[in-house]
C-alpha positions as CSV (number, residue, x, y, z in Angstrom):
1,X,0.0,0.0,0.0
2,X,1.5,3.3,-1.1
3,X,1.9,6.3,1.3
4,X,-0.1,8.4,-1.1
5,X,-3.1,6.1,-0.8
6,X,-3.3,6.4,3.0
7,X,-2.2,10.0,3.2
8,X,-5.6,11.4,4.3
9,X,-7.0,8.4,6.2
10,X,-7.1,10.4,9.4
11,X,-9.6,12.6,7.7
12,X,-11.8,9.7,6.8
13,X,-12.2,7.9,10.1
14,X,-14.1,8.7,13.3
15,X,-12.7,11.8,15.1
16,X,-11.5,13.3,11.9
17,X,-11.8,17.0,11.0
18,X,-15.1,18.6,10.1
19,X,-14.1,20.3,6.8
20,X,-11.5,21.7,4.6
21,X,-12.4,25.2,3.6
22,X,-10.9,27.5,1.0
23,X,-11.2,31.3,0.7
24,X,-10.2,33.0,-2.5
25,X,-10.1,36.8,-2.8
26,X,-10.9,37.8,-6.3
27,X,-11.0,40.9,-8.5
28,X,-12.4,41.8,-11.9
29,X,-10.0,41.3,-14.8
30,X,-10.3,45.1,-15.4
31,X,-8.9,45.8,-11.9
32,X,-10.3,46.5,-8.4
33,X,-12.6,49.2,-9.6
34,X,-13.9,47.2,-12.6
35,X,-17.6,46.6,-13.1
36,X,-18.9,43.0,-12.5
37,X,-22.0,41.5,-13.9
38,X,-23.6,39.1,-11.4
39,X,-25.9,36.3,-12.2
40,X,-29.6,37.4,-12.8
41,X,-32.5,35.4,-11.5
42,X,-36.1,35.2,-12.6
43,X,-38.9,36.8,-10.5
44,X,-40.8,34.6,-8.0
45,X,-41.7,34.1,-4.4
46,X,-41.8,37.8,-3.8
47,X,-38.4,38.3,-5.5
48,X,-38.8,41.0,-8.3
49,X,-36.1,39.4,-10.5
50,X,-32.6,40.5,-11.4
51,X,-29.5,40.6,-9.2
52,X,-29.7,38.8,-5.9
53,X,-28.5,41.5,-3.4
54,X,-29.3,41.2,0.3
55,X,-29.2,44.3,2.5
56,X,-29.0,48.0,1.8
57,X,-25.8,49.9,1.2
58,X,-25.4,53.7,1.3
59,X,-21.8,54.1,2.3
60,X,-22.5,54.8,6.0
61,X,-20.9,52.8,8.8
62,X,-22.9,49.7,9.6
63,X,-24.5,49.8,6.2
64,X,-23.6,46.8,4.0
65,X,-25.0,44.3,1.5
66,X,-24.0,41.1,-0.2
67,X,-24.4,40.3,-3.9
68,X,-24.4,36.7,-5.2
69,X,-22.1,36.5,-8.2
70,X,-22.2,32.8,-8.8
71,X,-24.4,30.3,-6.9
72,X,-23.5,26.9,-5.4
73,X,-25.4,25.1,-8.2
74,X,-23.8,27.2,-10.9
75,X,-20.3,26.5,-9.5
76,X,-20.9,22.8,-9.4
77,X,-22.2,22.9,-13.0
78,X,-19.0,24.6,-14.1
79,X,-16.6,22.0,-12.7
80,X,-18.5,18.7,-13.0
81,X,-18.2,18.5,-16.8
82,X,-14.4,18.8,-16.4
83,X,-14.4,15.1,-15.4
84,X,-15.1,14.2,-19.1
85,X,-12.0,16.0,-20.3
86,X,-8.9,14.1,-21.3
87,X,-7.0,15.0,-18.1
88,X,-9.6,13.6,-15.7
89,X,-11.7,11.1,-17.7
90,X,-10.0,8.1,-16.2
91,X,-11.2,9.1,-12.7
92,X,-14.9,8.4,-13.3
93,X,-17.1,6.3,-15.6
94,X,-17.7,8.0,-19.0
95,X,-21.4,7.4,-19.7
96,X,-23.2,9.0,-22.6
97,X,-26.8,8.9,-23.7
98,X,-27.6,9.0,-27.4
99,X,-30.8,10.1,-29.0
100,X,-30.7,10.2,-32.7
101,X,-27.8,12.3,-33.7
102,X,-27.6,13.9,-30.2
103,X,-25.3,12.6,-27.5
104,X,-25.4,13.9,-23.9
105,X,-22.8,13.1,-21.3
106,X,-24.1,12.1,-17.8
107,X,-21.9,14.9,-16.4
108,X,-24.0,17.4,-18.4
109,X,-27.3,16.2,-17.0
110,X,-28.8,18.9,-14.8
111,X,-30.0,16.6,-12.0
112,X,-27.0,14.3,-12.3
113,X,-28.0,10.6,-11.6
114,X,-31.5,11.8,-10.7
115,X,-32.2,13.4,-14.1
116,X,-35.2,12.3,-16.2
117,X,-32.8,11.6,-19.1
118,X,-31.2,8.7,-17.1
119,X,-34.6,7.2,-16.3
120,X,-35.3,6.9,-20.0
121,X,-32.4,4.5,-20.6
122,X,-31.4,1.0,-19.7
123,X,-29.6,2.5,-16.7
124,X,-33.0,3.2,-15.0
125,X,-33.2,0.0,-13.1
126,X,-29.6,0.0,-12.0
127,X,-29.9,3.6,-10.8
128,X,-33.1,2.9,-8.9
129,X,-31.4,0.0,-7.1
130,X,-28.3,2.2,-6.5
131,X,-30.5,5.0,-4.9
132,X,-32.4,2.5,-2.8
133,X,-29.1,1.1,-1.6
134,X,-27.9,4.6,-0.8
135,X,-31.1,5.1,1.2
136,X,-30.2,2.0,3.3
137,X,-26.6,3.1,3.8
138,X,-24.7,1.7,0.8
139,X,-23.6,4.2,-1.7
140,X,-21.0,2.1,-3.5
141,X,-23.3,1.0,-6.4
142,X,-24.0,4.7,-7.1
143,X,-20.3,5.5,-6.9
144,X,-19.7,2.9,-9.6
145,X,-22.2,4.6,-12.0
146,X,-22.2,8.3,-11.1
147,X,-19.6,9.2,-8.4
148,X,-19.8,12.9,-9.1
149,X,-23.4,12.8,-7.8
150,X,-21.8,12.0,-4.4
151,X,-19.3,14.9,-4.8
152,X,-21.8,17.6,-5.8
153,X,-25.0,16.2,-4.3
154,X,-28.0,14.6,-5.8
155,X,-31.7,14.2,-5.1
156,X,-33.7,11.4,-6.7
157,X,-36.9,13.4,-6.4
158,X,-39.0,11.6,-9.0
159,X,-38.5,8.0,-7.9
160,X,-36.9,7.0,-4.5
161,X,-36.8,10.4,-2.9
162,X,-33.2,9.6,-1.7
163,X,-31.2,12.8,-1.2
164,X,-27.4,12.9,-0.7
165,X,-25.7,16.1,0.4
166,X,-22.9,17.9,-1.4
167,X,-19.4,17.1,-0.3
168,X,-18.0,20.1,-2.3
169,X,-19.8,23.4,-2.3
170,X,-18.7,26.8,-3.5
171,X,-20.1,30.2,-4.1
172,X,-18.8,33.6,-5.1
173,X,-20.1,36.8,-3.5
174,X,-19.4,40.5,-3.7
175,X,-19.7,42.8,-0.7
176,X,-21.0,46.4,-0.4
177,X,-21.9,46.7,-4.0
178,X,-23.3,49.7,-5.9
179,X,-25.8,48.8,-8.5
180,X,-25.4,50.3,-11.9
181,X,-27.7,50.7,-14.8
182,X,-27.1,51.1,-18.5
183,X,-29.0,52.3,-21.6
184,X,-29.0,51.7,-25.3
185,X,-31.0,52.4,-28.4
186,X,-31.4,50.6,-31.6
187,X,-31.6,52.8,-34.7
188,X,-32.9,51.0,-37.9
189,X,-30.8,51.6,-41.0
190,X,-33.8,52.6,-43.0
191,X,-37.0,54.6,-42.4
192,X,-39.4,51.7,-43.2
193,X,-42.5,53.9,-42.8
194,X,-41.1,56.2,-45.5
195,X,-40.8,53.2,-47.7
196,X,-44.5,52.4,-47.0
197,X,-43.8,49.1,-45.3
198,X,-46.1,50.4,-42.6
199,X,-47.7,53.7,-41.8
200,X,-46.3,56.7,-40.0
201,X,-49.0,56.2,-37.4
202,X,-47.9,52.6,-36.8
203,X,-44.3,53.9,-36.6
204,X,-45.2,56.5,-33.9
205,X,-47.1,53.9,-31.9
206,X,-44.3,51.4,-32.0
207,X,-41.3,53.6,-31.2
208,X,-40.4,53.4,-27.6
209,X,-42.7,50.5,-27.1
210,X,-40.5,47.4,-26.6
211,X,-43.4,45.1,-26.7
212,X,-44.5,46.3,-30.1
213,X,-44.0,43.7,-32.9
214,X,-42.3,46.3,-35.1
215,X,-39.9,47.1,-32.3
216,X,-39.3,43.4,-31.6
217,X,-38.6,42.8,-35.2
218,X,-36.1,45.7,-35.5
219,X,-38.1,48.0,-37.8
220,X,-38.3,51.1,-35.5
221,X,-36.2,52.9,-32.9
222,X,-36.1,50.8,-29.8
223,X,-34.6,52.3,-26.7
224,X,-33.5,50.1,-23.7
225,X,-33.1,52.3,-20.6
226,X,-32.4,51.4,-17.0
227,X,-31.4,47.8,-17.7
228,X,-28.9,45.9,-15.6
229,X,-25.5,47.6,-15.7
230,X,-23.5,45.4,-13.3
231,X,-22.2,46.4,-9.9
232,X,-19.1,48.0,-8.3
233,X,-17.9,45.8,-5.5
234,X,-16.5,48.4,-3.0
235,X,-16.1,45.7,-0.4
236,X,-14.3,43.1,-2.5
237,X,-15.2,39.8,-4.1
238,X,-14.7,36.4,-2.5
239,X,-15.1,32.8,-3.3
240,X,-15.8,30.5,-0.3
241,X,-15.6,26.8,-0.8
242,X,-16.1,23.9,1.6
243,X,-15.1,20.2,1.4
244,X,-17.4,18.7,4.0
245,X,-15.4,15.9,5.6
246,X,-18.0,15.2,8.2
247,X,-20.5,14.5,5.4
248,X,-18.0,12.4,3.5
249,X,-17.5,10.1,6.5
250,X,-21.2,9.2,6.4
251,X,-20.6,7.4,3.0
252,X,-20.6,3.7,3.5
253,X,-20.1,0.5,1.4
254,X,-22.8,-1.7,2.8
255,X,-21.4,-4.1,5.3
256,X,-17.8,-4.0,3.9
257,X,-14.8,-1.7,4.4
258,X,-15.8,1.8,3.5
259,X,-12.3,3.3,3.5
260,X,-11.6,2.7,-0.3
261,X,-14.9,4.3,-1.2
262,X,-14.2,7.4,1.0
263,X,-10.7,7.7,-0.4
264,X,-12.1,7.6,-3.9
265,X,-14.7,10.3,-3.3
266,X,-12.2,12.4,-1.4
267,X,-9.8,12.2,-4.3
268,X,-12.6,13.4,-6.7
269,X,-13.6,16.1,-4.2
270,X,-10.0,17.4,-3.9
271,X,-9.7,17.6,-7.7
272,X,-12.9,19.6,-7.9
273,X,-12.0,21.7,-4.9
274,X,-8.6,22.7,-6.3
275,X,-9.4,23.0,-10.0
276,X,-7.4,25.9,-11.3
277,X,-9.9,27.4,-13.7
278,X,-13.4,25.9,-13.4
279,X,-14.6,28.0,-10.5
280,X,-13.1,31.4,-11.5
281,X,-12.1,33.0,-14.8
282,X,-14.8,33.6,-17.3
283,X,-18.2,33.3,-15.7
284,X,-20.4,35.2,-18.1
285,X,-20.3,38.3,-20.3
286,X,-19.0,41.1,-18.2
287,X,-17.8,38.9,-15.4
288,X,-14.2,37.6,-15.7
289,X,-12.6,37.2,-12.3
290,X,-9.0,36.5,-11.3
291,X,-7.2,36.1,-8.0
292,X,-6.4,39.4,-6.3
293,X,-2.6,39.4,-6.0
294,X,-2.7,42.3,-3.4
295,X,-5.0,40.4,-1.0
296,X,-3.7,39.9,2.5
297,X,-2.5,37.5,3.9
298,X,-2.8,35.8,0.5
299,X,-5.3,35.5,-2.4
300,X,-6.0,31.8,-1.7
301,X,-6.1,30.2,1.8
302,X,-6.8,26.5,2.7
303,X,-7.8,25.8,6.3
304,X,-8.6,22.4,8.0
305,X,-11.3,23.0,10.5
306,X,-11.5,20.5,13.4
307,X,-14.6,19.5,15.2
308,X,-13.5,21.5,18.3
309,X,-13.3,24.6,16.2
310,X,-9.5,24.8,16.0
311,X,-8.2,25.7,12.6
312,X,-5.0,24.6,10.9
313,X,-3.5,26.2,7.8
314,X,-3.0,23.8,4.8
315,X,-1.3,24.0,1.4
316,X,-2.7,22.2,-1.6
317,X,-1.6,22.0,-5.2
318,X,-4.0,20.8,-7.9
319,X,-1.5,18.3,-9.4
320,X,-1.0,16.7,-6.0
321,X,-4.8,16.3,-5.7
322,X,-4.9,14.7,-9.1
323,X,-2.2,12.3,-8.2
324,X,-4.1,11.3,-5.0
325,X,-7.3,10.9,-7.0
326,X,-5.6,8.8,-9.6
327,X,-4.2,6.5,-7.0
328,X,-7.5,6.1,-5.1
329,X,-9.5,5.6,-8.3
330,X,-7.2,2.7,-9.2
331,X,-7.6,1.1,-5.8
332,X,-11.4,1.5,-5.7
333,X,-12.0,0.5,-9.2
334,X,-13.7,3.0,-11.5
335,X,-17.1,1.9,-12.8
336,X,-17.7,0.8,-16.4
337,X,-17.9,3.4,-19.1
338,X,-20.7,2.9,-21.7
339,X,-23.0,4.5,-24.2
340,X,-26.7,3.9,-23.8
341,X,-29.6,4.8,-26.0
342,X,-32.5,7.1,-25.1
343,X,-35.6,4.9,-24.8
344,X,-38.7,6.7,-26.1
345,X,-41.0,4.0,-24.8
346,X,-39.6,4.4,-21.2
347,X,-40.0,8.1,-21.5
348,X,-43.7,7.7,-22.5
349,X,-44.3,5.3,-19.7
350,X,-42.8,7.7,-17.2
351,X,-45.0,10.5,-18.4
352,X,-48.0,8.3,-18.4
353,X,-47.3,7.0,-14.9
354,X,-47.0,10.6,-13.6
355,X,-50.3,11.5,-15.2
356,X,-51.8,8.5,-13.6
357,X,-50.5,9.6,-10.2
358,X,-52.2,13.0,-10.6
359,X,-55.5,11.4,-11.6
360,X,-55.3,9.1,-8.6
361,X,-54.6,12.0,-6.3
362,X,-57.5,14.0,-7.7
363,X,-59.9,11.1,-7.3
364,X,-58.8,10.5,-3.7
365,X,-59.1,14.2,-2.9
366,X,-62.6,14.2,-4.3
367,X,-63.7,11.2,-2.2
368,X,-62.3,12.6,1.0
369,X,-63.4,16.2,0.3
370,X,-59.9,17.5,0.7
371,X,-58.7,20.5,-1.3
372,X,-56.5,19.7,-4.3
């Protein structure tokens, strides 16, 4: 047994530390005073839509706010597909689903192993059994099919209802931001009313009305004022990431030795945790972030947090994490890679079953007099 294989065993057994945390201090690629465009979110549940900014900020002492730049889910979706690239593909099973000329990798499925796409393939029965096993305390079958679902979390909400927590979570936030707006106007290259494509009256009604079909099709002047213009982060930008070792120690291989499984998932987690470019860099138009070289004490800090609250500084290099992951993957045994076909009949049955569930619920409610 190599020293590398057992290097982190103290983290994986009872009494181990609670978590490994990382803090990165970031800045816009344009510089500290650059404008950053956060993620925008749809309206709902009392939220008006747009940027997610909590708290007021007017520059006075005690006044502060926090702006979400990139969410936990978005961060996971950025790094998970990296496990299909050449550098990392030997660490996890490479499973693709084909549908006609389309091919979708399991790592690109929005709900991971719990995605509807997987239920519509020959993997459905194996995944159901794997989730049922996980619900009873044995996650090894799921680790053989979709190990990144253990790293980034998964909820089989449509079938078994089994939910497994994220081992790795990360989010980027900006502090004490000033919201900016921007304006623009589209000017058509021709006066289409003068060319009698439509009337001057139609033109005057459409100009300035963004909902007008003429404006939407680009035939009249179309101003866009007061739209999202990004934010100025006067309090800095920070990425906080957690590798939850306490949650990782809950993973078990049935009645057998759970240590090889935990080593394997820790290896994958460390690769994701230390990935050099998946979490920062280009996030979206107007939001390219880099490490802040002027940050004190350093732009990136790793800290091992023990269960008694004591904290211990750590140093991690991505290539070392990859070497550990490669060793643990070889010892655990990576699951089989395969390509499976989308099964239209399975999809139709799944839809039909769901419709039947709703009808049954309506009938039951009608009999009991309960509200639907």
